[in-house]
N, C-alpha and C positions, 0 to 999 in steps of 0.2 A: 144817373145817381139820384137816389131818393132825396127830395128837398129837406125832409125832416132829419136826415143824417148829414146834411151839409155842415161843414166845419167853418165857423166864422172866425176871422182874426179879431184880436182885441180892439183895434181901431174901428172895425165894423160894428162890434158890440157896443162900444162907447158912443158911437154916432147914433145908433138905434135907440139906446136907452137914455141918451142925452145926459151923460155923466162924465165927469173928469176922470182921468186915469188914477189920480190920487184918491178920489172918493171910492172908485171901484176897488182899489187895493185895500183900503180901510175896511170896506164891506167884506172883502175876501178874507182878511185876517180875522174878522169876527164870525166867519162862517155863514154870512148872509148873502153872498154872491151866487150867481148860477154856477153849476158844476163846470170846472175848467180842466182842460187837459194840457199838460206842459210837454212840449216836444223836446227831443234830445238837444236841439239847438237853443233851447230856452224860451222859445216863443210860446204864447198861450193861444189855445183854440177853445171855442165853445160850440157845442153841437146846437143846431137850430132847435131841436126838440127840447134840449135842456133849458135854453134861453126862453122859449115859449112857456114851458112849465113854470119856470121861476117867475116870469112876468105875470102869469095867471095867479100864482100864489100871492103876489103883491097887491092884488086888487082888494079894495076895501068894500065890505058889504054895505049896500045902501041902508040909510037910516030909516 
């Protein structure tokens, strides 16, 4: 499997970005979170490539 297509669970994402579940869901409600995929069982997955792209977009340009 291509690592860029790896699907991360929500706990894995939260650990990596060091964010609480509540904060993540607030960001998601505002459309500021990485692209999420909801499975038929209600679980959330985030593609590695989507998380990396989101994280890169969060970087602040140096002054």
